[in-house]
C-alpha positions in Angstrom: -14.4 12.4 13.6 -14.7 9.8 16.3 -15.9 6.3 15.7 -18.0 4.1 17.9 -16.4 2.5 20.9 -14.8 -0.8 20.2 -14.5 -2.1 23.7 -16.2 -1.5 27.1 -14.4 -0.3 30.2 -12.3 -2.9 31.9 -11.3 -3.2 35.6 -8.8 -0.3 35.1 -11.6 2.1 33.9 -10.1 2.4 30.5 -12.5 2.9 27.6 -11.0 2.2 24.2 -12.1 3.9 21.0 -10.7 3.9 17.4 -9.8 7.4 16.2 -8.2 8.6 13.0 -4.5 9.2 13.4 -5.1 12.8 12.3 -7.7 13.4 15.1 -6.8 16.3 17.4 -7.0 14.0 20.5 -4.4 11.7 18.9 -2.2 14.6 17.8 -2.1 16.0 21.3 -1.0 12.7 22.8 1.5 12.3 19.9 3.0 15.6 20.9 3.5 14.3 24.5 5.0 11.1 23.2 7.5 12.9 21.0 8.5 15.1 23.9 9.2 11.8 25.8 11.5 10.7 23.0 13.3 14.0 23.1 13.9 13.6 26.9 15.0 10.0 26.6 16.9 10.0 23.3 17.7 13.6 22.5 15.2 13.8 19.6 11.8 12.8 18.2 11.0 9.5 16.5 11.9 10.0 12.9 9.9 6.9 11.6 8.0 7.9 8.5 4.3 7.7 9.3 1.4 8.3 6.9 -1.8 8.8 8.8 -3.7 6.6 6.2 -1.5 3.6 7.3 -3.6 3.4 10.4 -6.9 3.4 8.5 -9.0 0.2 8.2 -8.9 -2.3 6.9 -5.1 -2.6 7.1 -4.6 -0.5 10.2 -6.2 1.0 13.2 -5.3 3.6 15.8 -6.8 3.4 19.3 -7.1 5.8 22.2 -7.8 4.8 25.8 -9.9 7.2 27.9 -10.5 7.5 31.6 -13.8 9.3 31.7 -13.4 12.0 29.0 -9.7 12.2 29.4 -7.5 10.6 26.7 -4.7 8.8 28.5 -3.2 6.1 26.1 -2.6 5.6 22.5 -1.3 3.0 20.1 -1.9 1.7 16.6 -1.0 -0.9 14.1 -0.3 -0.7 10.4 0.7 -3.1 7.6 4.3 -4.4 7.8 4.3 -7.4 5.5 1.9 -10.0 4.0 0.4 -11.2 7.3 2.4 -9.0 9.7 1.3 -5.8 11.4 3.6 -3.3 13.0 2.5 -1.8 16.3 3.4 1.9 16.6 3.1 4.9 18.9 2.2 3.1 22.2 2.0 5.7 24.9 0.4 6.3 28.3 0.3 9.7 29.8 2.6 10.2 32.8 -0.2 10.6 35.4 -1.8 7.3 34.3 1.1 5.0 34.2 1.2 1.8 36.3 -2.5 1.2 36.0 -2.5 -1.5 33.4 -3.6 0.8 30.6 -0.7 -0.1 28.2 -1.3 -3.8 28.7 -5.0 -3.3 28.0 -4.4 -1.2 24.9 -1.7 -3.7 23.6 -4.2 -6.6 24.0 -6.8 -4.6 22.1 -4.4 -3.8 19.3 -3.4 -7.5 19.0 -7.1 -8.5 18.9 -7.9 -6.0 16.2 -4.8 -6.9 14.2 -5.9 -10.6 14.3 -9.4 -9.6 13.2 -7.9 -7.7 10.3 -6.2 -10.9 9.2 -2.7 -10.5 10.6 -1.0 -13.6 12.0 1.9 -11.8 13.7 2.9 -8.4 15.0 6.3 -6.7 15.2 7.4 -3.6 16.9 10.5 -1.6 17.7 11.2 0.1 21.1 14.2 1.7 22.7 16.5 0.5 25.4 15.8 3.7 27.3 12.2 2.6 27.7 12.6 -0.2 30.3 8.8 -0.1 31.0 8.0 -0.8 27.4 10.6 -3.6 27.2 9.1 -5.2 30.3 5.6 -4.9 29.0 6.4 -6.5 25.7 8.4 -9.3 27.3 5.7 -10.1 29.9 3.1 -10.0 27.1 4.7 -12.8 25.2 6.9 -10.9 22.7 10.1 -12.4 21.6 13.2 -10.7 20.1 13.3 -10.5 16.3 15.4 -9.3 13.5 15.8 -5.5 13.2 13.7 -3.7 10.6 12.9 -0.2 9.4 14.6 3.1 10.0 16.1 2.1 13.3 17.5 -1.3 12.2 21.1 -0.2 12.8 20.5 1.7 16.0 22.2 0.4 19.1 19.4 1.7 21.3 16.6 -0.1 19.4 15.2 -3.5 20.3 12.8 -5.4 18.1 10.1 -7.8 19.1 7.5 -10.1 17.5 4.5 -12.1 18.6 2.3 -14.6 16.9 -1.4 -13.7 17.2 -4.4 -15.8 18.1 -6.3 -15.8 14.9 -10.1 -15.7 15.4 -11.9 -18.9 14.5 -14.0 -18.7 11.3 -17.7 -18.8 11.8 
């Protein structure tokens, strides 16, 4: 079941909606993402993921659409007391380079801040130079390793403090 849109289209034409992690649209893009990991790293991402981790109020999973075509995904889930972890950022091959990942990342950060998180963390791989560049140019700083890939040489870990919305 789809939820109402959470953001209007921007200059890239991307329309962002929150969907359940179990939604067939998300599952199809997740399959593409896992194939990308196989090509770049020789296997899928083995991070344990419970779909309910991406359910409000502690998490969210977003899909970016161009028209009716789903082209980008990403979500956040609880990591620590006031820290969210961003997971499963992906843009379909034919739609890369159009600013969609940056737009989706900004939306995830805004939603995480609205959910009460003060900081986000994420893990990405060194064989994903586009992701590394995106995070660095979006204000992310290196941080201590965590999670299942903490000891992996190819993993790099980032953090960013969020702009917490002012109380009304």
